[in-house]
Backbone as JSON Lines, residues from 0, in Angstrom:
{"i":0,"aa":"M","n":[-19.07,57.31,-46.31],"ca":[-19.89,56.12,-46.39],"c":[-18.99,54.9,-46.17]}
{"i":1,"aa":"V","n":[-19.47,53.96,-45.39],"ca":[-18.75,52.73,-45.08],"c":[-18.89,51.78,-46.26]}
{"i":2,"aa":"G","n":[-18.03,50.76,-46.33],"ca":[-18.02,49.79,-47.42],"c":[-19.18,48.82,-47.41]}
{"i":3,"aa":"H","n":[-18.89,47.59,-47.7],"ca":[-19.87,46.53,-47.92],"c":[-20.35,45.92,-46.61]}
{"i":4,"aa":"V","n":[-21.65,45.57,-46.55],"ca":[-22.18,44.84,-45.41],"c":[-23.06,43.72,-45.96]}
{"i":5,"aa":"H","n":[-22.95,42.54,-45.36],"ca":[-23.75,41.37,-45.74],"c":[-24.61,41.0,-44.55]}
{"i":6,"aa":"L","n":[-25.93,40.94,-44.74],"ca":[-26.85,40.64,-43.65],"c":[-27.73,39.46,-44.0]}
{"i":7,"aa":"T","n":[-27.98,38.63,-43.03],"ca":[-28.97,37.57,-43.15],"c":[-29.97,37.79,-42.03]}
{"i":8,"aa":"L","n":[-31.22,38.09,-42.39],"ca":[-32.25,38.42,-41.41],"c":[-33.46,37.53,-41.59]}
{"i":9,"aa":"N","n":[-34.1,37.18,-40.51],"ca":[-35.37,36.48,-40.58],"c":[-36.54,37.43,-40.54]}
{"i":10,"aa":"V","n":[-36.33,38.61,-39.99],"ca":[-37.41,39.59,-39.86],"c":[-36.89,40.93,-40.37]}
{"i":11,"aa":"Y","n":[-37.7,41.59,-41.19],"ca":[-37.34,42.92,-41.68],"c":[-37.72,43.95,-40.63]}
{"i":12,"aa":"H","n":[-36.8,44.76,-40.26],"ca":[-37.08,45.87,-39.36],"c":[-36.75,47.15,-40.11]}
{"i":13,"aa":"D","n":[-37.09,48.26,-39.56],"ca":[-36.83,49.53,-40.22],"c":[-35.34,49.87,-40.13]}
{"i":14,"aa":"L","n":[-34.57,49.22,-41.0],"ca":[-33.12,49.4,-41.0],"c":[-32.63,50.26,-42.15]}
{"i":15,"aa":"V","n":[-33.55,50.82,-42.92],"ca":[-33.16,51.59,-44.09],"c":[-32.22,52.73,-43.73]}
{"i":16,"aa":"E","n":[-32.47,53.4,-42.62],"ca":[-31.59,54.49,-42.18],"c":[-30.19,53.97,-41.9]}
{"i":17,"aa":"L","n":[-30.07,52.86,-41.22],"ca":[-28.76,52.25,-40.95],"c":[-28.07,51.89,-42.25]}
{"i":18,"aa":"W","n":[-28.81,51.27,-43.18],"ca":[-28.23,50.83,-44.44],"c":[-27.76,51.99,-45.3]}
{"i":19,"aa":"S","n":[-28.29,53.18,-45.08],"ca":[-27.88,54.33,-45.88],"c":[-26.43,54.72,-45.63]}
{"i":20,"aa":"H","n":[-25.83,54.2,-44.55],"ca":[-24.44,54.52,-44.23],"c":[-23.45,53.59,-44.92]}
{"i":21,"aa":"F","n":[-23.96,52.63,-45.69],"ca":[-23.1,51.68,-46.4],"c":[-23.25,51.89,-47.9]}
{"i":22,"aa":"S","n":[-22.15,51.7,-48.61],"ca":[-22.19,51.87,-50.06],"c":[-22.81,50.67,-50.76]}
{"i":23,"aa":"D","n":[-22.78,49.51,-50.13],"ca":[-23.28,48.28,-50.74],"c":[-23.86,47.39,-49.65]}
{"i":24,"aa":"V","n":[-25.14,47.04,-49.77],"ca":[-25.79,46.19,-48.78],"c":[-26.36,44.97,-49.5]}
{"i":25,"aa":"E","n":[-26.05,43.79,-48.99],"ca":[-26.59,42.55,-49.53],"c":[-27.57,42.0,-48.5]}
{"i":26,"aa":"L","n":[-28.83,41.89,-48.87],"ca":[-29.86,41.42,-47.96],"c":[-30.32,40.04,-48.4]}
{"i":27,"aa":"M","n":[-30.06,39.04,-47.58],"ca":[-30.46,37.67,-47.86],"c":[-31.78,37.42,-47.14]}
{"i":28,"aa":"V","n":[-32.81,37.06,-47.9],"ca":[-34.14,36.85,-47.35],"c":[-34.43,35.35,-47.34]}
{"i":29,"aa":"S","n":[-34.71,34.83,-46.16],"ca":[-35.03,33.42,-46.0],"c":[-36.55,33.27,-46.03]}
{"i":30,"aa":"I","n":[-37.04,32.49,-47.01],"ca":[-38.48,32.33,-47.18],"c":[-38.81,30.84,-47.21]}
{"i":31,"aa":"D","n":[-39.85,30.45,-46.45],"ca":[-40.27,29.05,-46.41],"c":[-41.38,28.76,-47.4]}
{"i":32,"aa":"G","n":[-42.15,29.75,-47.76],"ca":[-43.26,29.56,-48.67],"c":[-43.96,30.88,-48.91]}
{"i":33,"aa":"Q","n":[-44.81,30.89,-49.94],"ca":[-45.55,32.1,-50.27],"c":[-46.91,32.11,-49.58]}
{"i":34,"aa":"G","n":[-47.41,33.3,-49.32],"ca":[-48.78,33.47,-48.83],"c":[-49.09,32.67,-47.57]}
{"i":35,"aa":"D","n":[-50.22,31.96,-47.63],"ca":[-50.7,31.21,-46.46],"c":[-49.71,30.15,-46.0]}
{"i":36,"aa":"L","n":[-49.03,29.49,-46.95],"ca":[-48.05,28.46,-46.57],"c":[-46.91,29.08,-45.77]}
{"i":37,"aa":"G","n":[-46.38,30.18,-46.25],"ca":[-45.31,30.86,-45.53],"c":[-45.74,31.3,-44.15]}
{"i":38,"aa":"E","n":[-46.96,31.81,-44.04],"ca":[-47.48,32.24,-42.74],"c":[-47.73,31.05,-41.81]}
{"i":39,"aa":"Y","n":[-48.09,29.91,-42.38],"ca":[-48.31,28.7,-41.57],"c":[-46.98,28.18,-41.01]}
{"i":40,"aa":"I","n":[-45.96,28.17,-41.86],"ca":[-44.66,27.64,-41.42],"c":[-43.99,28.58,-40.42]}
{"i":41,"aa":"R","n":[-44.02,29.88,-40.71],"ca":[-43.46,30.88,-39.78],"c":[-44.6,31.68,-39.2]}
{"i":42,"aa":"K","n":[-44.99,31.35,-38.0],"ca":[-46.23,31.89,-37.42],"c":[-46.26,33.41,-37.33]}
{"i":43,"aa":"D","n":[-45.13,34.07,-37.22],"ca":[-45.12,35.53,-37.11],"c":[-44.96,36.24,-38.45]}
{"i":44,"aa":"L","n":[-44.95,35.49,-39.54],"ca":[-44.82,36.09,-40.86],"c":[-46.16,36.67,-41.3]}
{"i":45,"aa":"H","n":[-46.11,37.88,-41.84],"ca":[-47.28,38.52,-42.45],"c":[-46.9,38.75,-43.91]}
{"i":46,"aa":"W","n":[-47.41,37.9,-44.8],"ca":[-46.98,37.87,-46.2],"c":[-47.12,39.23,-46.87]}
{"i":47,"aa":"D","n":[-48.25,39.89,-46.7],"ca":[-48.46,41.2,-47.34],"c":[-47.45,42.23,-46.85]}
{"i":48,"aa":"K","n":[-47.13,42.19,-45.57],"ca":[-46.13,43.12,-45.02],"c":[-44.75,42.81,-45.58]}
{"i":49,"aa":"L","n":[-44.43,41.52,-45.71],"ca":[-43.14,41.13,-46.3],"c":[-43.03,41.65,-47.73]}
{"i":50,"aa":"L","n":[-44.08,41.46,-48.53],"ca":[-44.05,41.94,-49.91],"c":[-43.88,43.46,-49.97]}
{"i":51,"aa":"F","n":[-44.59,44.18,-49.1],"ca":[-44.45,45.63,-49.04],"c":[-43.01,46.03,-48.72]}
{"i":52,"aa":"N","n":[-42.43,45.38,-47.71],"ca":[-41.06,45.7,-47.3],"c":[-40.06,45.37,-48.41]}
{"i":53,"aa":"L","n":[-40.26,44.25,-49.09],"ca":[-39.35,43.87,-50.17],"c":[-39.41,44.88,-51.31]}
{"i":54,"aa":"K","n":[-40.61,45.35,-51.64],"ca":[-40.74,46.37,-52.7],"c":[-40.03,47.66,-52.29]}
{"i":55,"aa":"E","n":[-40.15,48.03,-51.03],"ca":[-39.49,49.24,-50.53],"c":[-37.96,49.1,-50.63]}
{"i":56,"aa":"V","n":[-37.46,47.96,-50.17],"ca":[-36.01,47.73,-50.19],"c":[-35.5,47.63,-51.62]}
{"i":57,"aa":"K","n":[-36.28,46.98,-52.49],"ca":[-35.85,46.82,-53.89],"c":[-35.68,48.16,-54.6]}
{"i":58,"aa":"S","n":[-36.39,49.18,-54.15],"ca":[-36.31,50.49,-54.77],"c":[-35.04,51.26,-54.38]}
{"i":59,"aa":"I","n":[-34.29,50.75,-53.42],"ca":[-33.07,51.42,-52.97],"c":[-31.89,50.86,-53.76]}
{"i":60,"aa":"E","n":[-31.23,51.73,-54.49],"ca":[-30.23,51.33,-55.48],"c":[-29.08,50.5,-54.93]}
{"i":61,"aa":"H","n":[-28.56,50.82,-53.77],"ca":[-27.36,50.15,-53.27],"c":[-27.65,48.88,-52.47]}
{"i":62,"aa":"I","n":[-28.9,48.44,-52.45],"ca":[-29.26,47.21,-51.74],"c":[-29.53,46.1,-52.74]}
{"i":63,"aa":"Q","n":[-28.84,44.99,-52.56],"ca":[-29.04,43.81,-53.4],"c":[-29.87,42.8,-52.62]}
{"i":64,"aa":"L","n":[-30.99,42.37,-53.2],"ca":[-31.84,41.36,-52.57],"c":[-31.48,39.98,-53.11]}
{"i":65,"aa":"K","n":[-31.33,39.04,-52.22],"ca":[-31.1,37.64,-52.6],"c":[-32.03,36.79,-51.74]}
{"i":66,"aa":"F","n":[-32.48,35.69,-52.31],"ca":[-33.43,34.84,-51.61],"c":[-32.83,33.47,-51.35]}
{"i":67,"aa":"A","n":[-33.09,32.96,-50.16],"ca":[-32.61,31.64,-49.75],"c":[-33.8,30.84,-49.23]}
{"i":68,"aa":"P","n":[-34.39,30.0,-50.07],"ca":[-35.51,29.21,-49.58],"c":[-35.06,28.21,-48.52]}
{"i":69,"aa":"T","n":[-35.87,28.1,-47.48],"ca":[-35.61,27.12,-46.43],"c":[-36.46,25.9,-46.77]}
{"i":70,"aa":"I","n":[-35.81,24.79,-47.08],"ca":[-36.51,23.59,-47.52],"c":[-36.8,22.68,-46.34]}
{"i":71,"aa":"S","n":[-38.05,22.25,-46.25],"ca":[-38.46,21.33,-45.18],"c":[-39.54,20.4,-45.73]}
{"i":72,"aa":"V","n":[-39.94,19.45,-44.92],"ca":[-40.99,18.52,-45.32],"c":[-42.31,19.26,-45.55]}
{"i":73,"aa":"M","n":[-42.48,20.42,-44.94],"ca":[-43.72,21.18,-45.07],"c":[-43.82,21.96,-46.38]}
{"i":74,"aa":"N","n":[-42.67,22.19,-47.06],"ca":[-42.73,23.02,-48.27],"c":[-42.01,22.44,-49.47]}
{"i":75,"aa":"V","n":[-41.47,21.25,-49.35],"ca":[-40.61,20.7,-50.41],"c":[-41.31,20.67,-51.77]}
{"i":76,"aa":"F","n":[-42.61,20.44,-51.8],"ca":[-43.32,20.39,-53.08],"c":[-43.72,21.76,-53.58]}
{"i":77,"aa":"H","n":[-43.45,22.81,-52.82],"ca":[-43.81,24.17,-53.19],"c":[-42.6,25.02,-53.54]}
{"i":78,"aa":"I","n":[-41.4,24.45,-53.48],"ca":[-40.18,25.22,-53.78],"c":[-40.21,25.84,-55.18]}
{"i":79,"aa":"P","n":[-40.71,25.13,-56.22],"ca":[-40.75,25.78,-57.54],"c":[-41.51,27.1,-57.56]}
{"i":80,"aa":"E","n":[-42.49,27.27,-56.67],"ca":[-43.24,28.53,-56.59],"c":[-42.35,29.69,-56.12]}
{"i":81,"aa":"L","n":[-41.3,29.37,-55.4],"ca":[-40.42,30.41,-54.87],"c":[-39.38,30.88,-55.89]}
{"i":82,"aa":"I","n":[-39.17,30.07,-56.9],"ca":[-38.11,30.38,-57.87],"c":[-38.62,31.34,-58.94]}
């Protein structure tokens, strides 16, 4: 098994097989908003699919999930919802 890998992705793809070759994976998730707001800001975001993928990834022991909110004029008043 290979050592540590740090990834920053905007889109989740089926990378679980690739990640299984690393002993420690850090996944940084960039989110602009929840639900409809997130889908409005990022037109290709499907909130329900993102939640499903995050639950799947969270169940894998060697993967650490971290979140990085992207702050803009469109979501600045909604950042507390992301925390």
